[in-house]
C-alpha positions as a Markdown table, in Angstrom:
| # | Residue | x | y | z |
|---|---|---|---|---|
| 1 | Met | -0.1 | -0.2 | -0.2 |
| 2 | Asn | 2.7 | 2.4 | 0.9 |
| 3 | His | 4.5 | 1.6 | -2.0 |
| 4 | Gly | 1.9 | 2.3 | -4.4 |
| 5 | Leu | 1.2 | 5.7 | -2.8 |
| 6 | Tyr | 5.0 | 6.3 | -3.2 |
| 7 | Val | 4.7 | 5.6 | -7.0 |
| 8 | Ser | 2.1 | 7.8 | -7.3 |
| 9 | Phe | 4.0 | 10.9 | -5.9 |
| 10 | Trp | 7.3 | 10.2 | -7.9 |
| 11 | Leu | 5.4 | 9.5 | -11.8 |
| 12 | Pro | 4.1 | 12.7 | -11.8 |
| 13 | Thr | 7.4 | 14.7 | -10.6 |
| 14 | Val | 9.1 | 12.3 | -13.7 |
| 15 | Val | 6.1 | 13.6 | -16.0 |
| 16 | Leu | 6.5 | 17.0 | -14.9 |
| 17 | Gly | 10.4 | 17.1 | -14.9 |
| 18 | Ala | 10.4 | 15.6 | -18.2 |
| 19 | Ala | 8.4 | 19.0 | -19.7 |
| 20 | Leu | 10.8 | 21.4 | -17.9 |
| 21 | Ala | 13.1 | 19.8 | -19.6 |
| 22 | Ile | 11.4 | 20.2 | -22.7 |
| 23 | Lys | 10.9 | 23.7 | -22.2 |
| 24 | Leu | 13.8 | 24.8 | -20.1 |
| 25 | Pro | 15.9 | 25.8 | -23.7 |
| 26 | Ser | 13.0 | 28.1 | -24.6 |
| 27 | Ile | 12.6 | 29.7 | -21.1 |
| 28 | Leu | 16.7 | 30.6 | -20.9 |
| 29 | Lys | 16.7 | 31.3 | -24.6 |
| 30 | Leu | 13.7 | 33.9 | -23.7 |
| 31 | Trp | 13.8 | 34.3 | -20.4 |
| 32 | Arg | 12.2 | 37.8 | -20.6 |
| 33 | Asp | 8.8 | 36.6 | -21.9 |
| 34 | Pro | 6.6 | 36.7 | -19.4 |
| 35 | Leu | 4.9 | 33.5 | -20.6 |
| 36 | Leu | 7.5 | 31.1 | -20.8 |
| 37 | Arg | 9.0 | 32.4 | -17.1 |
| 38 | Ala | 5.6 | 31.8 | -16.0 |
| 39 | Val | 5.7 | 28.1 | -17.4 |
| 40 | Gly | 8.9 | 27.8 | -15.9 |
| 41 | Gly | 8.1 | 28.8 | -12.7 |
| 42 | Leu | 4.8 | 26.3 | -12.6 |
| 43 | Leu | 6.7 | 23.8 | -13.5 |
| 44 | Ile | 9.7 | 24.0 | -11.2 |
| 45 | Phe | 7.3 | 24.1 | -8.2 |
| 46 | Ala | 4.9 | 21.5 | -9.4 |
| 47 | Cys | 7.9 | 19.5 | -9.4 |
| 48 | Ala | 8.8 | 20.4 | -5.6 |
| 49 | Val | 5.5 | 19.8 | -4.5 |
| 50 | Phe | 5.3 | 16.5 | -5.3 |
| 51 | Val | 9.0 | 15.7 | -4.2 |
| 52 | Phe | 8.5 | 17.3 | -0.6 |
| 53 | Ala | 5.2 | 16.3 | -0.5 |
| 54 | Ala | 6.2 | 12.2 | -0.7 |
| 55 | Pro | 5.6 | 10.9 | 2.6 |
| 56 | Lys | 9.1 | 9.7 | 2.7 |
| 57 | Thr | 10.7 | 13.0 | 2.1 |
| 58 | Ile | 7.5 | 14.4 | 4.8 |
| 59 | Ala | 9.7 | 12.0 | 7.4 |
| 60 | Trp | 12.8 | 13.1 | 6.3 |
| 61 | Thr | 12.5 | 17.0 | 6.6 |
| 62 | Asn | 11.1 | 16.7 | 9.9 |
| 63 | Arg | 13.8 | 14.7 | 11.2 |
| 64 | Val | 16.7 | 16.8 | 9.5 |
| 65 | Thr | 15.2 | 19.9 | 11.2 |
| 66 | Gly | 13.7 | 18.8 | 14.6 |
| 67 | Val | 10.3 | 19.9 | 14.5 |
| 68 | Pro | 7.6 | 17.8 | 14.2 |
| 69 | Asn | 5.2 | 18.2 | 11.1 |
| 70 | Ile | 7.2 | 21.6 | 9.7 |
| 71 | Ala | 7.3 | 19.9 | 6.5 |
| 72 | Ala | 3.7 | 20.8 | 6.5 |
| 73 | Pro | 3.5 | 24.4 | 6.4 |
| 74 | Trp | 6.6 | 24.0 | 3.8 |
| 75 | Val | 4.7 | 21.6 | 1.3 |
| 76 | Tyr | 1.5 | 24.5 | 2.0 |
| 77 | Ser | 3.9 | 26.8 | 0.6 |
| 78 | Leu | 5.1 | 25.4 | -2.3 |
| 79 | Leu | 1.6 | 24.1 | -3.1 |
| 80 | Thr | 0.6 | 28.2 | -2.4 |
| 81 | Ala | 3.3 | 29.1 | -4.8 |
| 82 | Leu | 1.7 | 26.9 | -7.3 |
| 83 | Ser | -1.4 | 28.5 | -6.9 |
| 84 | Ala | -0.1 | 31.8 | -7.7 |
| 85 | Ser | 2.4 | 30.6 | -10.4 |
| 86 | Trp | -0.9 | 29.3 | -12.2 |
| 87 | Leu | -3.1 | 32.6 | -12.1 |
| 88 | Leu | 0.5 | 34.8 | -13.1 |
| 89 | Leu | 0.5 | 32.0 | -16.2 |
| 90 | Ile | -3.1 | 32.9 | -17.1 |
| 91 | Ile | -2.2 | 36.9 | -16.9 |
| 92 | Ala | 0.4 | 35.8 | -19.4 |
| 93 | Trp | -1.8 | 33.8 | -21.6 |
| 94 | Arg | -4.4 | 36.4 | -21.7 |
| 95 | Asn | -2.6 | 39.6 | -22.2 |
| 96 | Gly | 0.1 | 38.1 | -24.8 |
| 97 | Arg | 2.2 | 41.0 | -26.3 |
| 98 | Ser | 1.0 | 43.3 | -24.2 |
| 99 | Glu | 2.3 | 41.8 | -20.7 |
| 100 | Arg | 4.3 | 45.9 | -19.8 |
| 101 | Ser | 0.5 | 47.6 | -19.5 |
| 102 | Ala | -0.7 | 48.7 | -16.3 |
| 103 | Gln | -3.5 | 46.5 | -15.7 |
| 104 | Thr | -1.6 | 43.5 | -16.4 |
| 105 | Arg | 1.8 | 44.8 | -14.0 |
| 106 | Arg | -1.3 | 45.7 | -11.5 |
| 107 | Ala | -2.8 | 42.1 | -12.1 |
| 108 | Thr | 0.7 | 40.5 | -11.6 |
| 109 | Arg | 1.4 | 42.7 | -8.4 |
| 110 | Trp | -2.1 | 41.8 | -7.0 |
| 111 | Val | -1.4 | 38.1 | -7.4 |
| 112 | Val | 2.1 | 38.2 | -6.1 |
| 113 | Ser | 1.1 | 40.0 | -3.3 |
| 114 | Val | -2.3 | 38.0 | -1.7 |
| 115 | Tyr | -0.5 | 34.8 | -1.9 |
| 116 | Ala | 3.1 | 36.1 | -0.6 |
| 117 | Gly | 1.3 | 36.7 | 2.1 |
| 118 | Val | -0.5 | 33.8 | 2.3 |
| 119 | Val | 2.9 | 32.1 | 2.2 |
| 120 | Val | 3.5 | 34.4 | 5.8 |
| 121 | Ala | 0.3 | 33.8 | 6.9 |
| 122 | Leu | 1.2 | 29.8 | 7.0 |
| 123 | Trp | 4.1 | 30.0 | 8.7 |
| 124 | Val | 2.7 | 32.1 | 11.2 |
| 125 | Leu | -0.2 | 30.4 | 12.0 |
| 126 | Phe | 2.1 | 26.9 | 12.2 |
| 127 | Ala | 4.4 | 29.3 | 15.1 |
| 128 | Leu | 1.1 | 29.5 | 16.7 |
| 129 | Ala | 0.0 | 26.0 | 16.6 |
| 130 | Asp | 0.4 | 23.5 | 18.9 |
| 131 | Val | 1.5 | 20.0 | 16.6 |
| 132 | Pro | 3.9 | 18.0 | 18.6 |
| 133 | Val | 2.4 | 14.7 | 17.3 |
| 134 | Glu | 4.1 | 13.7 | 14.0 |
| 135 | Gln | 1.7 | 13.0 | 10.8 |
| 136 | Ile | 2.9 | 12.0 | 7.5 |
| 137 | Gln | -0.1 | 11.4 | 5.5 |
| 138 | Asp | -3.1 | 12.2 | 7.5 |
| 139 | Leu | -2.3 | 15.7 | 9.4 |
| 140 | Asp | -4.8 | 17.5 | 7.5 |
| 141 | Thr | -7.7 | 15.8 | 9.3 |
| 142 | Tyr | -5.4 | 14.9 | 12.6 |
| 143 | Tyr | -5.2 | 18.6 | 13.3 |
| 144 | Ala | -8.8 | 20.0 | 11.8 |
| 145 | Asn | -10.0 | 21.1 | 15.1 |
| 146 | Thr | -6.2 | 22.3 | 16.5 |
| 147 | Pro | -6.5 | 26.0 | 16.8 |
| 148 | Phe | -4.4 | 28.1 | 14.3 |
| 149 | Met | -3.6 | 25.0 | 12.6 |
| 150 | Arg | -7.2 | 25.0 | 11.4 |
| 151 | Glu | -7.1 | 28.0 | 10.1 |
| 152 | Glu | -3.7 | 27.3 | 8.0 |
| 153 | Ile | -5.5 | 24.1 | 6.6 |
| 154 | Leu | -8.4 | 26.3 | 4.9 |
| 155 | Leu | -6.4 | 29.0 | 4.4 |
| 156 | Tyr | -3.9 | 26.9 | 1.6 |
| 157 | Leu | -7.4 | 24.8 | 0.7 |
| 158 | Leu | -8.9 | 28.3 | -0.2 |
| 159 | Ala | -5.7 | 29.8 | -1.7 |
| 160 | His | -5.6 | 26.5 | -3.8 |
| 161 | Thr | -9.2 | 26.4 | -4.6 |
| 162 | Val | -9.3 | 29.9 | -5.9 |
| 163 | Ala | -6.8 | 29.5 | -7.7 |
| 164 | Cys | -7.5 | 26.3 | -9.4 |
| 165 | Ser | -11.5 | 27.5 | -10.1 |
| 166 | Val | -10.1 | 30.7 | -12.5 |
| 167 | Thr | -7.3 | 29.0 | -14.3 |
| 168 | Ala | -9.7 | 26.0 | -15.1 |
| 169 | Arg | -12.8 | 28.2 | -16.3 |
| 170 | Leu | -10.3 | 30.4 | -18.3 |
| 171 | Val | -8.2 | 27.1 | -19.9 |
| 172 | Trp | -11.3 | 25.7 | -20.9 |
| 173 | Asn | -13.0 | 29.2 | -23.0 |
| 174 | Trp | -9.1 | 29.2 | -24.4 |
| 175 | Ser | -9.6 | 25.6 | -26.0 |
| 176 | Arg | -12.7 | 26.3 | -27.6 |
| 177 | Thr | -11.3 | 29.3 | -29.3 |
| 178 | Glu | -11.2 | 29.2 | -33.4 |
| 179 | Gly | -7.8 | 28.9 | -35.1 |
| 180 | Leu | -5.9 | 27.4 | -32.8 |
| 181 | Asp | -3.1 | 25.0 | -33.4 |
| 182 | Ala | -4.7 | 21.4 | -33.3 |
| 183 | Trp | -1.4 | 19.9 | -30.9 |
| 184 | Leu | -2.0 | 23.3 | -28.8 |
| 185 | Arg | -5.8 | 22.9 | -28.7 |
| 186 | Trp | -5.0 | 19.1 | -27.6 |
| 187 | Gly | -2.9 | 20.6 | -25.2 |
| 188 | Leu | -5.1 | 23.4 | -23.2 |
| 189 | Arg | -7.7 | 20.3 | -22.9 |
| 190 | Phe | -5.6 | 17.9 | -20.9 |
| 191 | Leu | -4.1 | 21.2 | -18.5 |
| 192 | Gly | -8.3 | 21.8 | -18.4 |
| 193 | Ala | -8.9 | 18.3 | -17.2 |
| 194 | Gly | -6.1 | 18.6 | -14.9 |
| 195 | Tyr | -7.0 | 21.7 | -13.3 |
| 196 | Val | -10.5 | 20.2 | -12.7 |
| 197 | Thr | -8.8 | 17.3 | -11.4 |
| 198 | Asn | -7.1 | 19.9 | -8.8 |
| 199 | Leu | -10.7 | 20.9 | -7.7 |
| 200 | Leu | -11.1 | 16.9 | -6.4 |
| 201 | Phe | -8.2 | 17.1 | -4.9 |
| 202 | Ser | -9.4 | 20.5 | -2.6 |
| 203 | Ala | -13.4 | 19.6 | -2.5 |
| 204 | Ala | -12.2 | 15.8 | -0.5 |
| 205 | Lys | -9.3 | 17.4 | 1.5 |
| 206 | Leu | -12.5 | 20.2 | 2.8 |
| 207 | Thr | -15.0 | 17.5 | 3.0 |
| 208 | Ala | -12.6 | 15.4 | 5.6 |
| 209 | Val | -11.5 | 18.5 | 6.9 |
| 210 | Gly | -15.3 | 19.5 | 7.5 |
| 211 | Ala | -16.5 | 15.9 | 8.9 |
| 212 | Arg | -14.1 | 16.3 | 11.4 |
| 213 | Trp | -15.1 | 19.6 | 12.3 |
| 214 | Thr | -19.2 | 17.8 | 12.6 |
| 215 | Gly | -17.5 | 14.8 | 14.5 |
| 216 | His | -17.9 | 12.4 | 11.4 |
| 217 | Asp | -14.9 | 10.4 | 10.3 |
| 218 | Leu | -14.1 | 10.6 | 6.2 |
| 219 | Asp | -10.3 | 11.1 | 6.7 |
| 220 | Trp | -10.0 | 7.6 | 3.5 |
| 221 | Leu | -10.9 | 11.1 | 1.5 |
| 222 | Asn | -7.6 | 12.8 | 2.8 |
| 223 | Thr | -5.7 | 10.1 | 2.7 |
| 224 | Ser | -6.5 | 8.3 | -0.3 |
| 225 | Ile | -8.6 | 10.1 | -2.9 |
| 226 | Ala | -7.0 | 13.7 | -2.2 |
| 227 | Pro | -3.5 | 12.1 | -2.9 |
| 228 | Ser | -4.7 | 10.1 | -6.0 |
| 229 | Ala | -6.3 | 13.5 | -7.4 |
| 230 | Ala | -3.0 | 15.3 | -7.2 |
| 231 | Cys | -1.6 | 12.9 | -9.2 |
| 232 | Ile | -3.5 | 12.6 | -11.8 |
| 233 | Ala | -3.8 | 15.9 | -11.8 |
| 234 | Ala | -0.1 | 17.0 | -12.0 |
| 235 | Thr | 0.6 | 14.5 | -14.7 |
| 236 | Leu | -2.4 | 15.9 | -16.7 |
| 237 | Val | -1.2 | 19.2 | -16.6 |
| 238 | Ala | 2.5 | 17.9 | -17.4 |
| 239 | Ile | 1.0 | 16.0 | -20.3 |
| 240 | Gly | -0.9 | 19.5 | -21.2 |
| 241 | Phe | 2.7 | 21.7 | -21.4 |
| 242 | Ile | 4.2 | 18.3 | -23.5 |
| 243 | Val | 1.2 | 18.0 | -26.2 |
| 244 | Pro | 2.3 | 21.0 | -28.2 |
| 245 | His | 6.2 | 20.9 | -28.3 |
| 246 | Ala | 5.9 | 17.1 | -28.7 |
| 247 | Gly | 3.4 | 16.7 | -31.4 |
| 248 | Gln | 4.6 | 19.8 | -33.1 |
| 249 | Tyr | 8.4 | 18.4 | -33.2 |
| 250 | Leu | 6.7 | 14.7 | -34.2 |
| 251 | Gln | 4.6 | 16.3 | -37.1 |
| 252 | Glu | 7.6 | 17.8 | -38.5 |
| 253 | Arg | 9.9 | 15.0 | -38.0 |
| 254 | Trp | 7.4 | 13.0 | -40.2 |
| 255 | Arg | 6.7 | 15.8 | -42.6 |
| 256 | Val | 10.4 | 15.8 | -43.5 |
| 257 | Arg | 10.9 | 12.5 | -43.3 |
| 258 | Arg | 8.3 | 11.8 | -45.9 |
| 259 | Arg | 9.2 | 14.3 | -48.2 |
| 260 | His | 13.2 | 12.9 | -48.2 |
| 261 | Arg | 11.1 | 9.4 | -48.6 |
| 262 | Ser | 8.9 | 11.0 | -51.7 |
| 263 | Leu | 12.1 | 12.0 | -53.1 |
| 264 | Lys | 13.4 | 8.7 | -53.6 |
| 265 | Pro | 12.8 | 7.6 | -57.2 |
| 266 | Leu | 13.6 | 11.3 | -58.8 |
| 267 | Ser | 17.2 | 10.8 | -56.8 |
| 268 | Arg | 17.7 | 7.4 | -58.3 |
| 269 | Leu | 16.8 | 8.4 | -61.7 |
| 270 | Met | 19.5 | 11.7 | -61.1 |
| 271 | Arg | 22.3 | 8.7 | -60.8 |
| 272 | Gly | 22.4 | 8.0 | -64.2 |
| 273 | Val | 22.9 | 12.1 | -64.6 |
| 274 | Thr | 26.0 | 12.3 | -61.9 |
| 275 | Gly | 27.0 | 8.8 | -62.1 |
| 276 | Ala | 27.0 | 8.9 | -58.2 |
| 277 | Arg | 24.7 | 9.2 | -55.4 |
| 278 | Glu | 23.9 | 11.4 | -53.1 |
| 279 | Pro | 25.8 | 13.0 | -49.8 |
| 280 | Phe | 25.2 | 10.7 | -47.0 |
| 281 | Ala | 26.2 | 10.6 | -43.4 |
| 282 | Leu | 24.9 | 8.3 | -40.9 |
| 283 | Arg | 24.7 | 10.5 | -38.3 |
| 284 | Ala | 23.3 | 13.6 | -40.6 |
| 285 | Thr | 20.0 | 14.8 | -39.1 |
| 286 | Pro | 16.8 | 14.3 | -41.3 |
| 287 | Glu | 16.7 | 17.9 | -42.2 |
| 288 | Leu | 19.9 | 17.6 | -43.4 |
| 289 | Arg | 19.7 | 14.6 | -45.5 |
| 290 | Leu | 16.5 | 16.7 | -47.0 |
| 291 | Ile | 18.3 | 19.3 | -48.0 |
| 292 | Arg | 21.4 | 17.3 | -49.7 |
| 293 | Arg | 18.9 | 15.1 | -51.5 |
| 294 | Glu | 17.3 | 18.0 | -52.7 |
| 295 | Thr | 20.4 | 20.0 | -53.7 |
| 296 | Phe | 21.6 | 16.9 | -55.4 |
| 297 | Ile | 18.4 | 16.7 | -57.1 |
| 298 | Arg | 18.6 | 20.5 | -58.6 |
| 299 | Asp | 22.2 | 20.3 | -59.6 |
| 300 | Ala | 22.0 | 17.2 | -61.9 |
| 301 | Leu | 18.9 | 18.4 | -63.7 |
| 302 | Leu | 20.7 | 22.1 | -64.3 |
| 303 | Gln | 23.2 | 19.0 | -65.9 |
| 304 | Leu | 20.4 | 17.6 | -67.7 |
| 305 | Ala | 18.8 | 21.1 | -68.6 |
| 306 | Arg | 19.9 | 20.7 | -72.5 |
| 307 | His | 18.3 | 17.9 | -73.7 |
| 308 | Leu | 15.5 | 19.1 | -72.3 |
| 309 | Asp | 12.6 | 19.2 | -75.5 |
| 310 | Asp | 9.6 | 21.6 | -74.3 |
| 311 | Asp | 7.5 | 20.7 | -77.4 |
| 312 | Leu | 7.4 | 17.1 | -76.0 |
| 313 | Arg | 6.0 | 18.3 | -72.6 |
| 314 | Ala | 3.8 | 21.0 | -74.2 |
| 315 | Arg | 2.6 | 18.1 | -76.4 |
| 316 | Ser | 2.5 | 15.7 | -73.2 |
| 317 | Tyr | 0.5 | 17.9 | -70.8 |
| 318 | Glu | -1.9 | 18.2 | -73.6 |
| 319 | Ala | -2.0 | 14.7 | -74.1 |
| 320 | Ala | -2.1 | 13.9 | -70.1 |
| 321 | Val | -5.2 | 16.4 | -70.0 |
| 322 | Ala | -6.8 | 14.6 | -72.7 |
| 323 | Leu | -6.5 | 11.4 | -70.7 |
| 324 | Gly | -8.1 | 12.9 | -67.5 |
| 325 | Phe | -5.5 | 14.0 | -65.2 |
| 326 | Glu | -5.9 | 17.4 | -63.5 |
| 327 | Arg | -3.6 | 20.3 | -64.5 |
| 328 | Gly | -1.4 | 19.9 | -61.3 |
| 329 | Arg | -0.3 | 16.2 | -62.1 |
| 330 | Ala | -0.7 | 17.1 | -65.7 |
| 331 | Gln | 2.4 | 19.0 | -65.8 |
| 332 | Ala | 4.1 | 16.7 | -63.4 |
| 333 | Leu | 3.5 | 13.9 | -66.1 |
| 334 | Ala | 4.4 | 16.0 | -68.5 |
| 335 | Ala | 7.9 | 17.1 | -66.8 |
| 336 | Ala | 8.2 | 13.1 | -66.1 |
| 337 | Val | 7.8 | 12.2 | -70.1 |
| 338 | Thr | 10.0 | 15.1 | -70.7 |
| 339 | Leu | 12.9 | 13.8 | -68.1 |
| 340 | Leu | 13.3 | 10.4 | -69.7 |
| 341 | Asp | 13.1 | 11.8 | -72.9 |
| 342 | Ala | 15.9 | 13.6 | -72.2 |
| 343 | Leu | 18.0 | 10.8 | -70.3 |
| 344 | Asp | 17.4 | 8.8 | -73.2 |
| 345 | Ala | 19.3 | 12.0 | -75.5 |
| 346 | Arg | 21.9 | 12.4 | -72.9 |
| 347 | Gln | 22.7 | 8.9 | -73.7 |
| 348 | Arg | 22.7 | 8.8 | -76.9 |
| 349 | Ala | 25.2 | 11.9 | -77.4 |
| 350 | Leu | 27.1 | 9.8 | -75.0 |
| 351 | Arg | 27.4 | 7.0 | -76.7 |
| 352 | Gln | 28.2 | 9.0 | -80.3 |
| 353 | Pro | 31.6 | 10.2 | -80.8 |
| 354 | Glu | 32.3 | 13.9 | -80.4 |
| 355 | Ser | 31.5 | 16.2 | -83.5 |
| 356 | Ala | 30.4 | 19.2 | -84.3 |
| 357 | Glu | 29.0 | 21.6 | -81.5 |
| 358 | Pro | 25.2 | 20.9 | -81.0 |
| 359 | Thr | 23.4 | 23.9 | -83.7 |
| 360 | Thr | 20.7 | 24.5 | -80.9 |
| 361 | Ala | 21.1 | 28.1 | -81.9 |
| 362 | Ala | 21.1 | 27.8 | -85.4 |
| 363 | Glu | 17.8 | 25.7 | -85.2 |
| 364 | Pro | 14.3 | 27.8 | -85.4 |
| 365 | Glu | 12.6 | 28.1 | -82.6 |
| 366 | Arg | 9.6 | 25.7 | -81.9 |
| 367 | Pro | 5.9 | 27.4 | -81.9 |
| 368 | Ala | 4.6 | 27.7 | -78.5 |
| 369 | Ser | 1.4 | 26.1 | -78.3 |
| 370 | Ser | -1.1 | 29.1 | -77.1 |
| 371 | Thr | -3.4 | 25.5 | -75.1 |
| 372 | Ser | -0.5 | 24.7 | -72.9 |
| 373 | Pro | 0.9 | 26.5 | -69.4 |
| 374 | Ile | 3.7 | 24.8 | -69.5 |
| 375 | Ala | 4.9 | 25.6 | -73.3 |
| 376 | Pro | 8.5 | 27.9 | -73.9 |
| 377 | Ser | 8.0 | 31.4 | -73.9 |
| 378 | Gly | 9.3 | 32.3 | -77.3 |
| 379 | Ser | 13.0 | 31.5 | -76.3 |
| 380 | Ser | 15.0 | 28.5 | -77.4 |
| 381 | Arg | 16.2 | 27.8 | -73.9 |
| 382 | Pro | 14.6 | 24.9 | -72.4 |
| 383 | Asp | 12.4 | 26.1 | -69.5 |
| 384 | Thr | 13.6 | 24.1 | -65.7 |
| 385 | Thr | 11.8 | 26.1 | -63.8 |
| 386 | Tyr | 8.8 | 23.5 | -63.2 |
| 387 | Leu | 11.2 | 21.1 | -62.4 |
| 388 | Leu | 13.4 | 22.7 | -60.2 |
| 389 | Arg | 10.4 | 24.2 | -58.3 |
| 390 | Glu | 8.3 | 21.1 | -58.0 |
| 391 | Ile | 10.7 | 18.0 | -57.8 |
| 392 | Gln | 8.5 | 16.3 | -55.0 |
| 393 | Ala | 5.5 | 16.3 | -58.0 |
| 394 | Val | 7.5 | 14.9 | -60.2 |
| 395 | Ser | 9.4 | 12.0 | -58.0 |
| 396 | His | 5.8 | 11.4 | -57.3 |
| 397 | Val | 4.4 | 10.4 | -60.4 |
| 398 | Leu | 7.7 | 8.6 | -61.1 |
| 399 | Arg | 5.9 | 5.8 | -58.7 |
| 400 | His | 3.1 | 5.3 | -61.3 |
| 401 | Pro | 5.5 | 4.2 | -64.6 |
| 402 | Asp | 1.7 | 3.2 | -66.1 |
| 403 | Asp | 0.6 | 6.5 | -65.9 |
| 404 | Ile | 4.1 | 8.2 | -67.7 |
| 405 | Gln | 3.8 | 5.0 | -70.4 |
| 406 | Ala | 0.2 | 5.9 | -71.1 |
| 407 | Val | 0.8 | 10.2 | -71.8 |
| 408 | Arg | 3.9 | 9.3 | -73.7 |
| 409 | Ala | 2.0 | 7.4 | -75.9 |
| 410 | His | -0.9 | 9.8 | -76.3 |
| 411 | Ala | 1.9 | 12.5 | -77.0 |
| 412 | Ala | 3.3 | 10.3 | -79.8 |
| 413 | Ala | 0.4 | 9.7 | -81.3 |
| 414 | Pro | 0.2 | 13.2 | -83.6 |
| 415 | Ala | 3.4 | 13.1 | -84.4 |
| 416 | Glu | 3.4 | 9.7 | -86.3 |
| 417 | Ser | 0.2 | 10.6 | -87.6 |
| 418 | Met | 1.8 | 14.1 | -89.3 |
| 419 | Ser | 4.2 | 11.6 | -90.6 |
| 420 | Thr | 2.4 | 9.4 | -92.4 |
| 421 | His | 0.6 | 12.3 | -94.1 |
| 422 | Glu | 4.0 | 14.0 | -95.2 |
């Protein structure tokens, strides 16, 4: 039983510590940002609460100081500071970049002053109270009728309940705001659920203490329900901070890896131009691998540019449209057909002995097709703009050789018909 209780205290500490570790680089880098300072303070105080509220730590604190139950005002003070950090976080969230406004400064000073006053009052009341019998797990109910300690217990619970109620309401309202990033919305939902569960902690404590005032015994609410609610609440709050960052990070990593993988067909095709593979380093980041693959492809395309046939590309586009492909895919298919044709032309040129220089400058300009958006614009120089810009789309259609073959065959049909008539 006790072992399970220790686990329940240390588990949220680990999750909160993970959230703090994720946020810490941003907090240190942008320390002047009041929002990040509030988040950092919240996570630090939350970790401290669960470290010092663990039964073993409570016993250690009492033993080291030699004062029975001195761990109580210390844990209450940390919990009060945590409650204040919730309110400061909400103030920073609601005001955004207007953190220096007079209203924001007044609200911040009010929260700091009130909750600092509560912390001072907690220590004064503890000094006035007579609490000689050490209580590790059920101090709140054991001393519920003790003068000054009774007021101390009620004070910290009311400060916690007020802060938690305000924070929960504002977070839930914000989570329903339109236009939020999906990961941020889920983070806010976890935060809202955590603060609502914190209210269960306060309700269980207050009910157990109130029962003692009326001569009843509901101590199990204080020793079982309240700690469990606190642990669940802390875990939900920590997840609420982790989800937006972890979700966005993983989503970006997945996007980069998917883009890198989708460029593989075009990269493999370009090896025939360069005669080599793209640079590879085992420890390179996914972003660096993507940049290297894109650079390798574009460099190879530039080497292939002189063999591109814009007239074939225009005919292929019209053929793709005629076959029912939508405009974007038709452009990609036309580019793929032209690319494969250019590779064949380059191979033929390499196999032929060197002779006369290319006569492209002396050749008459091919007329542009007025119906094709990818036809040449009057210059005899091949247009590589689309190929260099839309390597993703071109690589994607290379995975569908049947479509490319159909477009190539349809594009060749008019030329064959023309030669027959001649």
